[in-house]
C-alpha positions in Angstrom: -246.2 91.9 -15.7 -246.6 88.3 -15.7 -243.3 87.5 -13.8 -241.4 86.3 -16.8 -238.5 88.7 -15.8 -237.8 86.8 -12.4 -237.6 83.6 -14.3 -234.8 84.7 -16.4 -231.5 83.0 -15.6 -229.3 86.1 -15.9 -231.7 87.8 -13.4 -230.8 85.0 -11.0 -227.1 85.3 -11.6 -227.3 89.1 -11.2 -228.9 88.6 -7.9 -226.5 86.2 -6.6 -223.6 88.4 -7.9 -224.9 91.5 -6.0 -225.4 89.5 -2.7 -221.9 88.0 -3.0 -220.4 91.6 -4.0 -222.3 93.1 -1.0 -221.2 90.6 1.5 -217.9 90.8 0.4 -217.9 94.5 0.9 -219.3 94.2 4.4 -216.9 91.8 5.4 -213.9 93.8 3.9 -215.1 96.8 5.9 -215.4 95.0 9.2 -212.4 92.8 8.8 -213.7 90.1 10.7 -213.3 87.3 8.3 -210.4 88.5 6.0 -207.2 89.1 8.0 -204.5 91.3 6.7 -201.6 89.6 5.3 -198.5 89.4 7.4 -195.7 91.2 5.4 -193.0 90.6 7.9 -190.1 88.8 6.8 -188.7 85.7 8.5 -185.8 86.5 10.9 -183.1 84.8 8.8 -184.0 86.9 5.7 -184.5 90.1 7.4 -181.0 89.6 8.6 -179.6 88.9 5.4 -181.3 91.8 3.8 -180.0 94.2 6.6 -176.5 92.7 6.0 -176.9 93.1 2.1 -178.1 96.5 2.2 -174.7 97.6 3.6 -176.0 99.5 6.7 -172.8 100.3 8.6 -171.7 102.6 11.2 -170.6 105.9 9.6 -167.2 107.1 10.0 -167.0 109.8 12.5 -165.0 113.1 11.9 -163.5 112.5 15.1 -161.1 109.8 13.9 -159.0 109.3 10.7 -159.8 106.5 8.2 -162.3 105.1 10.9 -159.4 104.2 13.1 -161.3 101.9 15.9 -158.9 102.9 18.6 -160.4 106.7 18.7 -163.0 107.8 20.9 -165.6 107.7 18.1 -164.6 104.2 17.0 -165.2 103.1 20.5 -168.7 104.9 20.4 -169.4 103.2 17.1 -168.4 99.9 18.5 -170.9 100.4 21.5 -173.9 101.1 19.2 -173.6 97.9 17.3 -176.5 96.4 19.0 -178.7 98.6 17.0 -177.4 97.1 13.9 -177.5 93.5 15.3 -181.2 94.0 16.3 -182.2 95.6 13.0 -183.3 99.2 14.7 -181.4 100.8 11.9 -184.0 99.6 9.3 -186.2 102.6 10.7 -184.0 104.7 13.0 -180.7 106.3 13.0 -178.6 106.6 16.0 -176.6 109.8 15.2 -174.7 109.8 18.7 -173.1 106.4 17.9 -172.6 107.5 14.2 -175.0 105.0 12.9 -177.0 105.8 9.8 -180.1 104.1 9.2 -183.6 104.4 8.0 -185.5 107.8 8.4 -188.9 106.3 9.1 -188.6 106.3 12.9 -187.1 109.3 14.9 -183.3 109.3 15.8 -182.8 107.4 18.7 -180.3 109.7 20.1 -183.0 111.8 21.3 -185.3 108.9 22.6 -184.2 109.5 26.4 -186.0 112.8 26.3 -188.8 112.2 23.7 -190.2 109.0 25.0 -191.5 110.5 28.4 -193.1 113.3 26.3 -194.6 110.9 23.7 -195.8 108.1 25.9 -195.8 109.4 29.5 -193.5 106.9 30.8 -189.8 106.7 31.3 -187.4 105.3 28.7 -186.8 102.1 31.2 -190.7 101.6 31.4 -191.2 101.9 27.7 -188.4 99.5 26.8 -190.3 97.0 29.3 -193.7 97.6 27.8 -193.5 99.2 24.4 -196.5 101.0 22.8 -197.4 101.5 19.2 -195.5 100.2 16.3 -192.5 99.4 18.9 -194.7 96.9 20.7 -195.2 94.7 17.4 -191.5 95.1 16.6 -190.2 94.2 20.1 -192.4 91.0 19.7 -190.6 90.1 16.5 -186.9 91.0 17.5 -186.8 88.6 20.3 -184.9 91.2 22.5 -183.8 89.8 25.7 -183.9 91.6 29.2 -180.1 92.1 29.2 -180.3 93.7 25.4 -183.1 96.0 26.7 -180.8 97.0 29.7 -178.0 97.6 27.2 -180.2 99.5 25.0 -181.3 101.6 28.0 -177.8 102.3 29.0 -176.6 103.3 25.3 -179.8 105.5 25.0 -179.2 107.2 28.3 -175.7 107.9 27.4 -176.6 109.3 24.1 -179.5 111.4 25.6 -177.4 112.8 28.1 -174.7 113.9 25.7 -177.3 115.2 23.1 -178.6 117.5 25.8 -175.2 118.9 26.5 -175.1 119.8 22.6 -174.5 123.5 21.5 -178.4 123.7 21.6 -178.5 122.9 25.3 -178.0 125.5 28.1 -175.2 123.3 29.7 -173.1 123.3 26.6 -173.4 127.1 26.1 -171.7 127.9 29.5 -168.9 125.4 29.0 -168.4 126.6 25.4 -167.9 130.4 26.5 -165.4 129.4 29.0 -163.4 127.3 26.8 -163.4 129.3 23.7 -161.6 132.8 23.7 -164.3 134.3 21.5 
C-alpha cells in the first residue's frame, strides 16, 4: 500500500468523528463534564401548580359536609402545613385526611417507619434528612419551627395509627367497648 488511503479527506473526517464520539461517550459515562439538568420548578411556579392541581384535604366521614367544627375538620386544619410545604406532591397523610401523591410513603406511618429505615428518630431525621428528603428539604426552605410542627403532627398521627384495629392496644379497647 502506498499510503493513499490515509491522505483521503474522508478518512480524516471519520477519524475525527470517532475520536469525538469516544470522548463524548466517556464524558457521558463519568459525568465529570456534563451535569444533569435541574428539573426543579421555581418555588412560585411549584406553588401555583400545587394550587392549580386541586390538592385539598379529603372530607372525612366523621363530619357531615366537611363541617370544620367537627373533630375531623380540626384534624384537617392541623395538617395544612403538609399542603403548604408541598409534601402532598409525593405523600399522603391519611391520618389528617389529606390525599396526595403516591410516590412517597404515607406520612401517617413516618413516626414508626423512619427509625426502621434510617436508624434515627423522626426528630433526628427532620433535622438531618437523608436520601431524597435531604434534597427536598433544601429546596423547601423549611424553618426550625416548621420542622418542630411537622414532628408534633407526625408524632400525633403515628401514635393514633399505632392504636388502629391492627394494633394490640386497640384490640383490647374494642373488645371492652363493643358488646360483640
